[in-house]
N, C-alpha and C positions, 0 to 999 in steps of 0.2 A: 732507098727508094726514091725515084725520080718522080717529079710532079710532071702532071700531063697538062696544067695550064698555066701559062708565064703569068708573072706577078708585076704589073707595072711599078716603075720606080721613079718616076717624075724627074727624070735627069740624074737621079743617083746611079751609082754601080748596079747593074743588073742583080737582084738577089736571088734570081732564079737560076742565073749562073753561078759559079763557085768564084767568091771574092776572096782571091789568094793573100792579098795584101792584108785584109782585116783577119784572117785566119793566122798568118804568121805574127802580126801584131799582137793577138790575143794570146798567142804561144809564147812570145817572147815576154808579155806579162806574166804568164803563168810560170815561165822559168825563173822570173826575179822572184816571184812570190814564195816559189817552192825552195828557190836557193836559199832565200833567207830563213824560211821555217827550218830547213836541214841544219841549219847552225845549231840549232837546239840539242839533237842528239848527238851531232859531231862533237861537241864540248863536254859531253858526259863525262868520260875518265877524268878531265882536266877540274869539273866541278865535284865530282866525287871524291877526289884526293884533295882539292881546295877548301871544302866544306864538311870533309869527313861523313859523306853520306853512305848509306847502306844501298843495297841494290833496290829495296823495297822503296826507299826514297826517290832513287833514281826513275823506278816505275812511276811513282806518283807524279814525278813531273811531267812525264809522257801523258800520263792520265789526265792531268789538268788541262795540257795543252790540245791533247786529241778531243776532249769531251767539250772543251771551249770551241774547237772548230767543228763539233759534229752536231751537238744539240740545236745551235740556232739554224743551222742550214736548210731542214725541210721547212721551217718557218719563213724563212727569207724566201726560198723557193717558192712557196705558196702566194705569200704577198706579191712577189715579181711577176708570179703568171696572171695577178688580177691588176697589178700596177707597175709599168715597167719603171726600173730605176737606173738610166744611164750613168750616173756618177756614181753609183754605190761601187764601182771597179776601183776608182780613184779612192772611195772612203776607206774601202777594205784596206789598200796598200798604206794608206796614212796611219791606220790602227797598228798594221805591221810594223811600222818606223817607230812609232812611239813604244811598243814592245821591246824591240831589240835594243832601243837606248836605254830604257830601264834595266835591262836584262845587263847590259854592260856595265851598269852601277849598283847592282843589287847586291847588298850587304850580308844577305841571309836567305835562309832556305825560302821562309814564305815570301820574301820579295821576289825571289826566283819565279815563284808559282804566279804570282800576281803579272809578272811580265810575261811568261809564256802565255797565259790566259790571255793577254791583250793580242798577242801574234796570233793565237786560235782565232779569236774573235775575228780579227782582220780576213782571215781565211774563210771563216764561215759566211762572210759579206760578199767575198770574190767570187767564189766557184759557181753558185747556181746562176747567177746572170752571165758571168762569162760563156757557161756552156750553152745558154741560149744565144748568146753573140755567134758562137762557132756555128751552131744549127742555123742560124739565120743568113748565114755567110756560107753555108756548105753548097748550095745548088743543088741538093737533093743527095750529096755524097756524104752522107751523115756518118758513117763510119770512117771514111777519110779525114772528114773535119775533125771529128772526135780524136782521132789519133794524132793528127796536126797539133791539137789543143794539148792533149795529154803529154805528148813528148817533150813539149817546152816544160811542162813541170817536172817530169822525170830527169830531164837534163838539167833542171837546176837543182833537184834533188842530189844528183851525182857530183856536179860542181861545187855544192855547197861544202861537203866533207874537204874535199882537195884544198879550198880556198881556206877554211877554217885551220887544216893542218899547215898552212904556209904562212898564215897571218895571225890567228889568235892562239893556237898551242904553243908557239915559240915566245910569244909575247904577253900574254895573259889575258884576263877577263874583259880588260877596259878596251882592248882591240875589237871587241865585238862592234863597238859604234861605227866602225868604218863600214858596216855592211848597210847601216843606214843610206849611205849614197846609192845603193841599189834600190832602195824604196824611192827616192827622189826621183830617180830616172823612170822606175815604174808608174809614179803617180802621172808625170808628165806623159809618158806613153798611153796609159789607160785613159786618160782625160780626152785623147785624141779619138781613141776606140769609142769611147761614149758618146763624143760627138757625132760619130758615124751611125752609133746605134739609135742615137736620139733622131737623126734625120729618117732613119729607115723603121722606126718602131711601130708605126700605123700598119707596117706590112705584117705584123705578128698574125695578126687576126685573119687576113687573108691567106698567109702561109699556112695556118693551123685549118682553115676550112678547106684547102686543097688537100692536105694531107689527113683529113678526118675519116678516111675511108680505112679505119683501124682494122686489126685482125677480127675475124668472126667468131670470138670466143665467148663463153658466158663470165659474167663477174666472178664467179666462183673460180673458174680456171684461170683467169688473170690474177685473182689474188694468190691462188696457189702457185703460179708461176713467179710471180713476184716474190713470195716466201722463198721459193726455190734459189732464185736469184740473189737472194741475200744471204742464204745458207753458203752460198758458192763465195760471196764476198767475204763472210767470217773467216772461211779456211784460207782464202788468199792472203787477208791481212793480218791474222793472226800469225800467218807463216811471215809475212814481211816484217811484224813487229820483232819477230826473232833477230831478223837480219839487220834491221835498221837500227836497233837500240842495242843490240847485244853483240854482233859479230864482232866488232871491234873487241870487246871483252874476251870473246871465245878465242880470237886470235892471239891476244896477250896471254891469257891464262894457259893455254895448250900448247903454243909454240912458243912463247916466250919474246914474242917482238915488242918492239916499243910502241909508244901511243901514235907517233908520227907515222911509223909503218902501217899501224893498223887502220888509219884513215885511208892510206893508198888503196888498201885491199877491199875497204868499204866502198871506195871510189870506183873500184873496178866492178863490183857488183851493182852499183846504182847506176853505172855508164852502160851495164849490159840491160838493165831494165829501161833505160831510155831507148835503145837500139831496137828491142823487142817490141815496144810500144809503136814504133813507126810502121811495123808491119800488119799489127793486128786489126785496125779499122779496114784499110782497103782489102785485106784477104775475106775480113766478114763480109764486106760490101760484095765480094765476087763468090765466096764458096758457101756463105751462110755463116751468121753468128754463132749459131749452135755448135757448129762442128770447131770454130775457133775456142769456145769455151771450153768444151772437152778437152782439146789438145793443150789448151795452154796451162790448166790447172791439174787434170790428171796426169797428163804428159811430163809434169815436172816430178812427180812421185819417185821415179827409179833414182834421180839424182838427189833429191832431199834424203832419201832413205841411205844412200851412200855416203854421204858427206861427213856425218859424225865418225867415219870408221878409216879416213884417208890422213895422208900427212899434209903437210902445209900447201906444197904446191897443187896437189889433187884437190884440197879445199878452196883453194881460189880458184881454180878451173870449174870445179862443180858449182861454184857459187855463180859464176859468170853464165854458165849454161842455165842453172835455175832462173836467175835474173831473166835472161833473154826469152825463156818460154814462159814464164808466168806473167810477164808484164803486159801481153797482149789482150788479158782476160778482161780488164777493166773496161775498155772501150767498148768491147763486144757486149759485156753484159750491160753497160748504160744504154747502148743504141737499142739493144734487143728491148731493153725495158721502156723505152719512150715510144717504140713500135707498139708495144701492149698498151699503151696509155697515150695516145697522140694527143697533141694540145696542151700538155702539161709538162713542158719541158724543166720549168723552174722546179716544180715540186717533185718531180723525179730525180733530177740533177742534185736536189737539195738530200732527198732521202738516202740515195746512193752514196755521194760523197761524204755526208754526215754519217752513214752507218759504217763507211770504210774507215773513217778517221776514228768514231769512237771505237769499232773494233780494234785498231790499232793500239789506242790508248789503253783501253782495257787489257788486252793482250800484253802489252808492255807490263803493266802493273802486276797482272797474275805471273807472268815469266820472271819479273824481278823478285816477287815473293818467293817462286819456285827456287830460284838461283839460290837466295840465300839459305833456303832448307836444304837444298841438295848441291848443284853445283852447275855452273854455265854450259858444261859438256853433256849434263843430263838434260837440261833445257833444249838442247839441239837435237838430241836423240829423241825425246817426246814430240819435238814440232815435226819430224821428219816425215809423220804419218798424216800430217795434216791435208796436204793435197789429195790424198785418196778421197777425201769427202767430195772431190769432183766427179765421181760416179753418179752422183744425184742430177747430173747434167741431162741423163738419160730420160727425165721425167717431164723435161720441158716440151710444151708442144712445138711442132715445125709450122710457124706461121708464115704467110705470105710474103712479108717483107725479109724474112729469113731465108728464103731459097735461093 
């Protein structure tokens, strides 16, 4: 949605124009944040063998990490809607640094849980205010801004397993501490972004006032629509949990590849996720976010249904296709939701990021338990049906900003 009223900036970069320098900076910070977070699932095979963990315990690690990253986010978002916190970006990265450092030294399963909880809390502080910075710098191109922001995170999630395969897997748990250097770089970068945000933070109310002509829907219709969007998040992130937490185990068990090779296949999937994210926001701006949500979730179903029934090459090819298609959903969903509830970017971003992480954590724990009771292959056969839930997109209203 383009604003019709220019917003004065008192000598700062024009916030009614797209400030690409800030968008790419916050995207780079997101890349570093998610790169470090992706170390956790990347080293699951190593931790499982080193600490003699069950799949259920592996799922619990993800549950603790994702819940710590999710429960706080709506509260952080609600707080920052009322009181901006520009330095919260660097604070979140500092907690991630501490979590990774403690993870590199963790001597027990309990200490692993404490370390990943710190990383998760860092994420919960980072995301809501970072999403607001992206929208403030969007110049009205909210889908594009959210895609630039998201692609940074997805790129980090893809690069993390590759670096873990090259640095941590061959040398052991202690080498996790080298990833703390990324956190130091992130703190420096996000401190600069925080200063820009601090100089422009007074413009938030002006921008919210200009954009206050939200969709003419009843509160009941908006509530139902938010509920439908959360159901779509559930389907996407439960499926993503199967891939990010257990795809390495799947190719190891079914095709006999080694741990390092499995990381390269996970990288291929996550790289495709990053690539697909680039398109989701701009296409949503142009063709409507509802259409993009349809295509990105329900459109992945034929490929997820085929994946458990093909060989290694077919599995990797289908994983790349699935990652590319399904990745565009989140940017479209998040911007659609902020169009439904204008002026509450922090609350909506916190709710949706938090719910996404929470579903990923709960999904990982449930799927880990299911794998212990059955097999990894069976888990992937069950999860193949999740994208069919995308059919509920048809119940979403066509709002003005979505045309």
